[in-house]
N, CA, C and O atoms as a Tinker XYZ file with bonds, in Angstrom:
   408  protein
     1  N     -6.799000   23.391000    9.751000    73     2
     2  CA    -7.042000   22.049000   10.398000    64     1     3
     3  C     -8.191000   22.094000   11.325000    63     2     4     5
     4  O     -8.292000   22.986000   12.168000    81     3
     5  N     -9.056000   21.149000   11.185000    73     3     6
     6  CA   -10.144000   20.776000   12.217000    64     5     7
     7  C    -10.032000   19.596000   12.948000    63     6     8     9
     8  O     -9.858000   18.497000   12.421000    81     7
     9  N    -10.148000   19.839000   14.446000    73     7    10
    10  CA    -9.979000   18.718000   15.239000    64     9    11
    11  C    -11.195000   18.425000   15.777000    63    10    12    13
    12  O    -12.040000   19.315000   15.879000    81    11
    13  N    -11.408000   17.330000   16.131000    73    11    14
    14  CA   -12.514000   16.812000   17.268000    64    13    15
    15  C    -12.198000   16.191000   18.432000    63    14    16    17
    16  O    -11.077000   15.687000   18.352000    81    15
    17  N    -12.625000   16.051000   19.285000    73    15    18
    18  CA   -12.424000   15.554000   20.668000    64    17    19
    19  C    -13.538000   14.493000   21.463000    63    18    20    21
    20  O    -14.694000   14.883000   21.625000    81    19
    21  N    -13.129000   13.187000   21.925000    73    19    22
    22  CA   -13.872000   12.659000   22.736000    64    21    23
    23  C    -14.221000   13.563000   24.054000    63    22    24    25
    24  O    -13.661000   14.555000   24.520000    81    23
    25  N    -15.275000   12.885000   24.431000    73    23    26
    26  CA   -15.735000   13.631000   25.671000    64    25    27
    27  C    -14.854000   14.040000   26.710000    63    26    28    29
    28  O    -15.083000   14.997000   27.449000    81    27
    29  N    -13.740000   13.238000   26.771000    73    27    30
    30  CA   -12.855000   13.292000   27.808000    64    29    31
    31  C    -11.936000   14.053000   27.610000    63    30    32    33
    32  O    -11.092000   14.150000   28.501000    81    31
    33  N    -11.787000   14.860000   26.361000    73    31    34
    34  CA   -10.932000   15.878000   25.734000    64    33    35
    35  C     -9.727000   15.326000   24.794000    63    34    36    37
    36  O     -8.900000   16.071000   24.269000    81    35
    37  N     -9.749000   13.876000   24.654000    73    35    38
    38  CA    -8.590000   13.313000   23.946000    64    37    39
    39  C     -9.083000   13.485000   22.540000    63    38    40    41
    40  O    -10.263000   13.501000   22.187000    81    39
    41  N     -7.924000   13.622000   21.721000    73    39    42
    42  CA    -8.104000   14.053000   20.104000    64    41    43
    43  C     -9.130000   12.869000   19.526000    63    42    44    45
    44  O     -9.034000   11.836000   20.188000    81    43
    45  N     -9.774000   12.825000   18.792000    73    43    46
    46  CA   -10.218000   12.036000   17.932000    64    45    47
    47  C    -10.169000   11.987000   16.374000    63    46    48    49
    48  O    -10.227000   10.965000   15.690000    81    47
    49  N    -10.083000   12.935000   16.052000    73    47    50
    50  CA    -9.803000   13.150000   14.402000    64    49    51
    51  C     -9.004000   14.675000   14.141000    63    50    52    53
    52  O     -9.067000   15.690000   14.833000    81    51
    53  N     -8.394000   14.475000   13.135000    73    51    54
    54  CA    -7.476000   15.773000   12.435000    64    53    55
    55  C     -7.992000   15.785000   11.086000    63    54    56    57
    56  O     -8.050000   14.710000   10.489000    81    55
    57  N     -8.377000   16.854000   10.516000    73    55    58
    58  CA    -8.621000   16.858000    9.237000    64    57    59
    59  C     -8.272000   18.461000    8.718000    63    58    60    61
    60  O     -8.590000   19.462000    9.359000    81    59
    61  N     -7.631000   18.463000    7.565000    73    59    62
    62  CA    -7.322000   19.565000    6.699000    64    61    63
    63  C     -8.192000   19.894000    5.868000    63    62    64    65
    64  O     -8.721000   18.952000    5.277000    81    63
    65  N     -8.639000   21.239000    5.530000    73    63    66
    66  CA    -9.540000   21.773000    4.395000    64    65    67
    67  C     -8.950000   22.856000    3.718000    63    66    68    69
    68  O     -8.333000   23.765000    4.273000    81    67
    69  N     -9.144000   22.747000    2.530000    73    67    70
    70  CA    -8.780000   23.868000    1.725000    64    69    71
    71  C    -10.030000   24.201000    0.768000    63    70    72    73
    72  O    -10.506000   23.302000    0.075000    81    71
    73  N    -10.524000   25.429000    0.741000    73    71    74
    74  CA   -11.756000   25.752000   -0.080000    64    73    75
    75  C    -12.623000   25.038000    0.192000    63    74    76    77
    76  O    -13.224000   24.622000   -0.798000    81    75
    77  N    -13.096000   24.575000    1.444000    73    75    78
    78  CA   -14.048000   23.896000    1.779000    64    77    79
    79  C    -14.095000   22.497000    1.521000    63    78    80    81
    80  O    -15.133000   21.873000    1.745000    81    79
    81  N    -12.831000   21.806000    0.968000    73    79    82
    82  CA   -12.625000   20.334000    0.776000    64    81    83
    83  C    -11.482000   19.759000    1.504000    63    82    84    85
    84  O    -10.372000   20.290000    1.476000    81    83
    85  N    -11.721000   18.764000    2.106000    73    83    86
    86  CA   -10.888000   17.765000    2.793000    64    85    87
    87  C     -9.752000   17.430000    1.915000    63    86    88    89
    88  O     -9.918000   16.723000    0.921000    81    87
    89  N     -8.397000   17.998000    2.304000    73    87    90
    90  CA    -7.001000   17.716000    1.607000    64    89    91
    91  C     -5.722000   17.268000    2.482000    63    90    92    93
    92  O     -5.501000   17.585000    3.651000    81    91
    93  N     -5.102000   16.631000    1.824000    73    91    94
    94  CA    -3.904000   16.041000    2.758000    64    93    95
    95  C     -4.561000   14.657000    3.463000    63    94    96    97
    96  O     -5.568000   14.041000    3.111000    81    95
    97  N     -3.716000   14.405000    4.490000    73    95    98
    98  CA    -3.825000   13.438000    5.360000    64    97    99
    99  C     -4.853000   13.736000    6.586000    63    98   100   101
   100  O     -4.588000   14.547000    7.474000    81    99
   101  N     -6.017000   13.009000    6.529000    73    99   102
   102  CA    -7.207000   12.843000    7.631000    64   101   103
   103  C     -6.680000   11.787000    8.668000    63   102   104   105
   104  O     -6.290000   10.687000    8.277000    81   103
   105  N     -6.673000   12.162000   10.086000    73   103   106
   106  CA    -6.353000   11.007000   11.067000    64   105   107
   107  C     -7.242000   10.814000   11.865000    63   106   108   109
   108  O     -7.741000   11.837000   12.334000    81   107
   109  N     -7.725000    9.650000   12.276000    73   107   110
   110  CA    -8.527000    9.159000   13.444000    64   109   111
   111  C     -7.799000    8.313000   14.363000    63   110   112   113
   112  O     -7.055000    7.362000   14.124000    81   111
   113  N     -8.256000    8.990000   15.785000    73   111   114
   114  CA    -7.566000    8.064000   16.677000    64   113   115
   115  C     -8.455000    7.510000   17.920000    63   114   116   117
   116  O     -9.565000    7.988000   18.153000    81   115
   117  N     -7.892000    6.471000   18.697000    73   115   118
   118  CA    -8.774000    5.803000   19.272000    64   117   119
   119  C     -8.806000    6.616000   20.616000    63   118   120   121
   120  O     -8.069000    7.601000   20.667000    81   119
   121  N     -9.644000    6.288000   21.803000    73   119   122
   122  CA    -9.703000    7.218000   22.766000    64   121   123
   123  C     -8.577000    7.039000   23.690000    63   122   124   125
   124  O     -8.369000    7.889000   24.555000    81   123
   125  N     -7.768000    5.909000   23.564000    73   123   126
   126  CA    -6.430000    5.849000   24.211000    64   125   127
   127  C     -5.545000    6.812000   23.619000    63   126   128   129
   128  O     -4.468000    6.877000   24.211000    81   127
   129  N     -5.658000    7.542000   22.685000    73   127   130
   130  CA    -4.698000    8.440000   21.929000    64   129   131
   131  C     -3.744000    7.605000   20.733000    63   130   132   133
   132  O     -2.963000    8.148000   19.952000    81   131
   133  N     -3.972000    6.494000   20.807000    73   131   134
   134  CA    -3.352000    5.899000   19.473000    64   133   135
   135  C     -4.029000    5.951000   18.082000    63   134   136   137
   136  O     -5.253000    5.942000   17.959000    81   135
   137  N     -3.089000    6.012000   16.950000    73   135   138
   138  CA    -3.767000    6.295000   15.956000    64   137   139
   139  C     -4.369000    4.926000   15.441000    63   138   140   141
   140  O     -3.863000    3.806000   15.517000    81   139
   141  N     -5.796000    5.375000   14.800000    73   139   142
   142  CA    -6.873000    4.157000   14.224000    64   141   143
   143  C     -6.766000    4.279000   12.954000    63   142   144   145
   144  O     -6.702000    3.187000   12.390000    81   143
   145  N     -6.713000    5.329000   12.156000    73   143   146
   146  CA    -6.582000    5.375000   10.724000    64   145   147
   147  C     -6.023000    6.803000   10.060000    63   146   148   149
   148  O     -6.235000    7.931000   10.505000    81   147
   149  N     -5.291000    6.465000    8.938000    73   147   150
   150  CA    -4.949000    7.523000    8.119000    64   149   151
   151  C     -5.548000    7.677000    6.674000    63   150   152   153
   152  O     -5.269000    6.705000    5.971000    81   151
   153  N     -6.223000    8.543000    6.110000    73   151   154
   154  CA    -6.617000    8.590000    5.038000    64   153   155
   155  C     -6.463000    9.830000    4.066000    63   154   156   157
   156  O     -6.954000   10.923000    4.348000    81   155
   157  N     -5.732000    9.586000    2.872000    73   155   158
   158  CA    -5.247000   10.528000    2.139000    64   157   159
   159  C     -6.542000   11.199000    1.213000    63   158   160   161
   160  O     -7.360000   10.445000    0.687000    81   159
   161  N     -6.632000   12.613000    1.080000    73   159   162
   162  CA    -7.510000   13.247000    0.288000    64   161   163
   163  C     -6.671000   13.988000   -0.775000    63   162   164   165
   164  O     -5.458000   14.197000   -0.762000    81   163
   165  N     -7.699000   14.381000   -1.809000    73   163   166
   166  CA    -7.222000   15.243000   -2.831000    64   165   167
   167  C     -8.318000   15.930000   -3.399000    63   166   168   169
   168  O     -9.037000   15.130000   -3.998000    81   167
   169  N     -8.725000   17.062000   -3.450000    73   167   170
   170  CA    -9.775000   17.901000   -3.641000    64   169   171
   171  C    -11.123000   17.150000   -3.194000    63   170   172   173
   172  O    -12.102000   17.020000   -3.929000    81   171
   173  N    -11.028000   16.699000   -1.938000    73   171   174
   174  CA   -12.376000   16.536000   -1.256000    64   173   175
   175  C    -12.686000   14.840000   -1.461000    63   174   176   177
   176  O    -13.597000   14.256000   -0.875000    81   175
   177  N    -11.899000   14.309000   -2.246000    73   175   178
   178  CA   -11.996000   12.921000   -2.529000    64   177   179
   179  C    -10.951000   11.928000   -1.939000    63   178   180   181
   180  O     -9.792000   12.339000   -1.875000    81   179
   181  N    -11.232000   10.636000   -1.489000    73   179   182
   182  CA   -10.090000    9.903000   -1.005000    64   181   183
   183  C     -9.344000    9.328000   -2.124000    63   182   184   185
   184  O     -9.808000    8.569000   -2.975000    81   183
   185  N     -7.839000    9.869000   -2.021000    73   183   186
   186  CA    -7.242000    9.725000   -3.012000    64   185   187
   187  C     -5.863000    9.367000   -2.462000    63   186   188   189
   188  O     -5.454000   10.088000   -1.553000    81   187
   189  N     -5.108000    8.395000   -2.859000    73   187   190
   190  CA    -3.748000    8.126000   -2.031000    64   189   191
   191  C     -3.874000    6.805000   -1.216000    63   190   192   193
   192  O     -4.700000    5.913000   -1.413000    81   191
   193  N     -2.785000    6.848000   -0.150000    73   191   194
   194  CA    -2.538000    5.617000    0.653000    64   193   195
   195  C     -3.930000    5.811000    1.721000    63   194   196   197
   196  O     -4.446000    6.872000    2.072000    81   195
   197  N     -4.284000    4.559000    2.050000    73   195   198
   198  CA    -5.142000    4.415000    3.190000    64   197   199
   199  C     -4.736000    3.551000    4.093000    63   198   200   201
   200  O     -4.470000    2.426000    3.671000    81   199
   201  N     -4.564000    3.836000    5.645000    73   199   202
   202  CA    -4.078000    2.673000    6.488000    64   201   203
   203  C     -4.957000    2.696000    7.637000    63   202   204   205
   204  O     -5.460000    3.765000    7.983000    81   203
   205  N     -5.223000    1.481000    8.345000    73   203   206
   206  CA    -5.992000    1.489000    9.580000    64   205   207
   207  C     -4.944000    0.511000   10.371000    63   206   208   209
   208  O     -4.217000   -0.318000    9.822000    81   207
   209  N     -5.018000    0.786000   11.825000    73   207   210
   210  CA    -4.341000    0.046000   12.686000    64   209   211
   211  C     -5.470000   -0.514000   14.004000    63   210   212   213
   212  O     -6.481000    0.096000   14.352000    81   211
   213  N     -5.085000   -1.522000   14.452000    73   211   214
   214  CA    -5.676000   -2.140000   15.803000    64   213   215
   215  C     -5.201000   -0.972000   16.803000    63   214   216   217
   216  O     -4.365000   -0.076000   16.682000    81   215
   217  N     -6.092000   -1.353000   17.861000    73   215   218
   218  CA    -5.624000   -0.507000   19.236000    64   217   219
   219  C     -4.230000   -1.111000   19.616000    63   218   220   221
   220  O     -3.801000   -0.633000   20.666000    81   219
   221  N     -3.648000   -1.773000   19.198000    73   219   222
   222  CA    -2.455000   -2.314000   19.966000    64   221   223
   223  C     -1.182000   -1.576000   18.969000    63   222   224   225
   224  O      0.017000   -1.575000   19.249000    81   223
   225  N     -1.777000   -1.012000   17.837000    73   223   226
   226  CA    -0.881000   -0.441000   16.774000    64   225   227
   227  C     -0.414000   -1.259000   15.895000    63   226   228   229
   228  O      0.483000   -0.822000   15.175000    81   227
   229  N     -0.767000   -2.333000   15.743000    73   227   230
   230  CA    -0.427000   -3.680000   14.723000    64   229   231
   231  C     -1.318000   -2.897000   13.546000    63   230   232   233
   232  O     -2.444000   -2.458000   13.780000    81   231
   233  N     -0.731000   -2.795000   12.395000    73   231   234
   234  CA    -1.204000   -2.548000   11.230000    64   233   235
   235  C     -2.616000   -3.380000   10.682000    63   234   236   237
   236  O     -2.506000   -4.606000   10.652000    81   235
   237  N     -3.739000   -2.877000   10.311000    73   235   238
   238  CA    -4.974000   -3.823000   10.211000    64   237   239
   239  C     -5.096000   -3.752000    8.792000    63   238   240   241
   240  O     -5.052000   -4.869000    8.277000    81   239
   241  N     -5.261000   -2.631000    7.843000    73   239   242
   242  CA    -5.548000   -2.488000    6.606000    64   241   243
   243  C     -4.369000   -1.557000    5.914000    63   242   244   245
   244  O     -3.963000   -0.522000    6.443000    81   243
   245  N     -3.924000   -2.021000    4.773000    73   243   246
   246  CA    -3.216000   -0.842000    3.833000    64   245   247
   247  C     -3.646000   -1.032000    2.417000    63   246   248   249
   248  O     -3.837000   -2.153000    1.944000    81   247
   249  N     -3.791000    0.039000    1.767000    73   247   250
   250  CA    -4.420000    0.224000    0.374000    64   249   251
   251  C     -4.587000    1.648000   -0.308000    63   250   252   253
   252  O     -4.494000    2.751000    0.229000    81   251
   253  N     -4.844000    1.351000   -1.562000    73   251   254
   254  CA    -4.756000    2.693000   -2.006000    64   253   255
   255  C     -6.123000    3.099000   -2.630000    63   254   256   257
   256  O     -6.890000    2.296000   -3.162000    81   255
   257  N     -6.357000    4.539000   -2.496000    73   255   258
   258  CA    -7.518000    5.060000   -3.035000    64   257   259
   259  C     -7.461000    5.901000   -4.305000    63   258   260   261
   260  O     -6.441000    6.585000   -4.401000    81   259
   261  N     -8.254000    5.986000   -5.199000    73   259   262
   262  CA    -8.314000    6.826000   -6.254000    64   261   263
   263  C     -9.601000    7.288000   -6.529000    63   262   264   265
   264  O    -10.449000    6.462000   -6.865000    81   263
   265  N     -9.933000    8.645000   -6.430000    73   263   266
   266  CA   -11.335000    9.350000   -6.568000    64   265   267
   267  C    -12.517000    8.434000   -5.909000    63   266   268   269
   268  O    -13.580000    8.019000   -6.370000    81   267
   269  N    -11.847000    8.287000   -4.566000    73   267   270
   270  CA   -13.067000    7.679000   -3.554000    64   269   271
   271  C    -13.205000    6.139000   -4.154000    63   270   272   273
   272  O    -14.232000    5.587000   -3.758000    81   271
   273  N    -12.482000    5.439000   -4.919000    73   271   274
   274  CA   -12.607000    4.154000   -5.001000    64   273   275
   275  C    -11.192000    3.399000   -4.818000    63   274   276   277
   276  O    -10.102000    3.896000   -5.101000    81   275
   277  N    -11.403000    2.139000   -4.304000    73   275   278
   278  CA   -10.249000    1.249000   -4.025000    64   277   279
   279  C     -9.717000    0.975000   -5.440000    63   278   280   281
   280  O    -10.387000    0.771000   -6.452000    81   279
   281  N     -8.490000    1.008000   -5.324000    73   279   282
   282  CA    -7.650000    0.530000   -6.508000    64   281   283
   283  C     -6.434000   -0.351000   -6.008000    63   282   284   285
   284  O     -6.128000   -0.372000   -4.816000    81   283
   285  N     -5.828000   -0.999000   -6.864000    73   283   286
   286  CA    -4.718000   -2.030000   -6.726000    64   285   287
   287  C     -4.952000   -2.918000   -5.681000    63   286   288   289
   288  O     -6.081000   -3.318000   -5.399000    81   287
   289  N     -3.533000   -3.376000   -4.856000    73   287   290
   290  CA    -3.819000   -4.172000   -3.707000    64   289   291
   291  C     -3.988000   -3.656000   -2.365000    63   290   292   293
   292  O     -3.293000   -2.735000   -1.936000    81   291
   293  N     -5.167000   -4.398000   -1.486000    73   291   294
   294  CA    -5.559000   -3.727000   -0.094000    64   293   295
   295  C     -4.738000   -5.140000    0.502000    63   294   296   297
   296  O     -4.797000   -6.300000    0.093000    81   295
   297  N     -4.075000   -4.631000    1.464000    73   295   298
   298  CA    -3.610000   -5.960000    2.446000    64   297   299
   299  C     -4.256000   -5.839000    3.890000    63   298   300   301
   300  O     -4.487000   -4.835000    4.564000    81   299
   301  N     -4.459000   -7.091000    4.132000    73   299   302
   302  CA    -5.395000   -7.285000    5.405000    64   301   303
   303  C     -4.540000   -8.110000    6.535000    63   302   304   305
   304  O     -4.189000   -9.229000    6.162000    81   303
   305  N     -4.147000   -7.726000    7.869000    73   303   306
   306  CA    -3.350000   -8.099000    8.873000    64   305   307
   307  C     -4.573000   -8.450000   10.145000    63   306   308   309
   308  O     -5.651000   -7.914000   10.401000    81   307
   309  N     -3.800000   -9.648000   10.797000    73   307   310
   310  CA    -4.643000   -9.648000   12.107000    64   309   311
   311  C     -3.697000   -8.866000   13.236000    63   310   312   313
   312  O     -2.617000   -8.294000   13.089000    81   311
   313  N     -4.573000   -9.078000   14.492000    73   311   314
   314  CA    -4.046000   -8.297000   15.479000    64   313   315
   315  C     -2.453000   -8.623000   15.949000    63   314   316   317
   316  O     -1.982000   -8.056000   16.934000    81   315
   317  N     -1.754000   -9.488000   15.238000    73   315   318
   318  CA    -0.529000   -9.830000   15.507000    64   317   319
   319  C      0.306000   -9.415000   14.575000    63   318   320   321
   320  O      1.511000   -9.486000   14.817000    81   319
   321  N     -0.094000   -8.958000   13.466000    73   319   322
   322  CA     0.552000   -8.449000   12.376000    64   321   323
   323  C      0.971000   -9.669000   11.222000    63   322   324   325
   324  O      1.848000   -9.515000   10.373000    81   323
   325  N      0.288000  -10.688000   11.362000    73   323   326
   326  CA     0.530000  -11.609000   10.457000    64   325   327
   327  C     -0.624000  -11.439000    9.135000    63   326   328   329
   328  O     -1.821000  -11.339000    9.407000    81   327
   329  N     -0.163000  -11.417000    7.755000    73   327   330
   330  CA    -0.805000  -10.933000    6.742000    64   329   331
   331  C     -2.066000  -12.226000    6.611000    63   330   332   333
   332  O     -1.701000  -13.398000    6.524000    81   331
   333  N     -3.352000  -11.905000    6.610000    73   331   334
   334  CA    -4.297000  -12.711000    6.575000    64   333   335
   335  C     -4.983000  -12.897000    4.947000    63   334   336   337
   336  O     -5.549000  -13.895000    4.500000    81   335
   337  N     -4.710000  -11.548000    4.240000    73   335   338
   338  CA    -5.337000  -11.674000    2.641000    64   337   339
   339  C     -4.897000  -10.542000    2.053000    63   338   340   341
   340  O     -4.462000   -9.589000    2.699000    81   339
   341  N     -4.980000  -10.576000    0.822000    73   339   342
   342  CA    -4.624000   -9.355000    0.069000    64   341   343
   343  C     -5.936000   -9.467000   -1.105000    63   342   344   345
   344  O     -6.342000  -10.442000   -1.738000    81   343
   345  N     -6.335000   -8.212000   -1.092000    73   343   346
   346  CA    -7.518000   -8.095000   -2.396000    64   345   347
   347  C     -7.231000   -7.384000   -3.349000    63   346   348   349
   348  O     -6.563000   -6.376000   -3.119000    81   347
   349  N     -7.548000   -7.614000   -4.395000    73   347   350
   350  CA    -7.036000   -6.846000   -5.758000    64   349   351
   351  C     -8.068000   -5.938000   -6.439000    63   350   352   353
   352  O     -8.918000   -6.625000   -7.005000    81   351
   353  N     -8.220000   -4.967000   -6.536000    73   351   354
   354  CA    -9.331000   -3.947000   -7.039000    64   353   355
   355  C     -8.890000   -3.185000   -8.261000    63   354   356   357
   356  O     -7.795000   -2.647000   -8.429000    81   355
   357  N    -10.085000   -3.230000   -9.229000    73   355   358
   358  CA    -9.921000   -2.194000  -10.197000    64   357   359
   359  C    -11.130000   -1.382000  -10.305000    63   358   360   361
   360  O    -12.220000   -1.940000  -10.436000    81   359
   361  N    -11.012000    0.088000  -10.256000    73   359   362
   362  CA   -12.089000    0.885000  -10.260000    64   361   363
   363  C    -13.185000    0.277000   -9.133000    63   362   364   365
   364  O    -14.298000   -0.128000   -9.468000    81   363
   365  N    -12.804000    0.277000   -8.058000    73   363   366
   366  CA   -13.553000   -0.084000   -7.247000    64   365   367
   367  C    -14.354000   -1.367000   -7.074000    63   366   368   369
   368  O    -15.304000   -1.415000   -6.292000    81   367
   369  N    -14.022000   -2.257000   -7.702000    73   367   370
   370  CA   -14.244000   -3.637000   -8.001000    64   369   371
   371  C    -13.594000   -4.634000   -7.657000    63   370   372   373
   372  O    -12.490000   -4.624000   -8.201000    81   371
   373  N    -13.794000   -5.714000   -6.846000    73   371   374
   374  CA   -12.800000   -6.715000   -6.266000    64   373   375
   375  C    -12.656000   -7.367000   -7.404000    63   374   376   377
   376  O    -13.671000   -7.614000   -8.054000    81   375
   377  N    -11.548000   -7.724000   -7.817000    73   375   378
   378  CA   -11.305000   -8.807000   -8.894000    64   377   379
   379  C    -10.505000   -9.965000   -8.468000    63   378   380   381
   380  O    -10.325000  -10.882000   -9.269000    81   379
   381  N     -9.985000  -10.015000   -7.226000    73   379   382
   382  CA    -9.260000  -11.191000   -7.015000    64   381   383
   383  C     -8.865000  -11.149000   -5.479000    63   382   384   385
   384  O     -8.363000  -10.121000   -5.025000    81   383
   385  N     -9.056000  -12.100000   -4.789000    73   383   386
   386  CA    -8.407000  -12.368000   -3.439000    64   385   387
   387  C     -7.418000  -13.334000   -3.062000    63   386   388   389
   388  O     -7.514000  -14.463000   -3.542000    81   387
   389  N     -6.603000  -13.096000   -2.374000    73   387   390
   390  CA    -5.383000  -14.218000   -2.063000    64   389   391
   391  C     -5.292000  -14.423000   -0.696000    63   390   392   393
   392  O     -4.549000  -13.679000   -0.056000    81   391
   393  N     -5.895000  -15.273000   -0.148000    73   391   394
   394  CA    -5.620000  -15.541000    1.348000    64   393   395
   395  C     -4.313000  -16.220000    1.776000    63   394   396   397
   396  O     -3.854000  -17.171000    1.144000    81   395
   397  N     -3.766000  -15.742000    2.790000    73   395   398
   398  CA    -2.454000  -16.320000    3.453000    64   397   399
   399  C     -2.524000  -17.302000    4.254000    63   398   400   401
   400  O     -3.459000  -17.246000    5.053000    81   399
   401  N     -1.713000  -18.362000    4.324000    73   399   402
   402  CA    -1.799000  -19.411000    5.233000    64   401   403
   403  C     -0.424000  -19.766000    5.459000    63   402   404   405
   404  O      0.489000  -19.645000    4.642000    81   403
   405  N     -0.340000  -20.250000    6.722000    73   403   406
   406  CA     0.853000  -20.647000    7.343000    64   405   407
   407  C      1.495000  -22.086000    6.995000    63   406   408
   408  O      2.543000  -22.442000    7.536000    81   407
């Protein structure tokens, strides 16, 4: 695992490598230590679950990747946890967007 740090010494990223390729879950952090994003990798390519959070730890984005491409549904939230839209992808191409309304 390779870790990088902010100038103040706080953890910035954690990334696993196997045979010089990123593998497993790579994590990125805010300077305050809270988790910013998690990206799944397979053989050096984004593959699997991707999640991103606001600094207040509310989920911001959740989606799936396959071979570095967005696939299936990607859900976006506001800073209070309210779903604001869902995007649907096929082979990294946006095919439909559904906005969420109250």
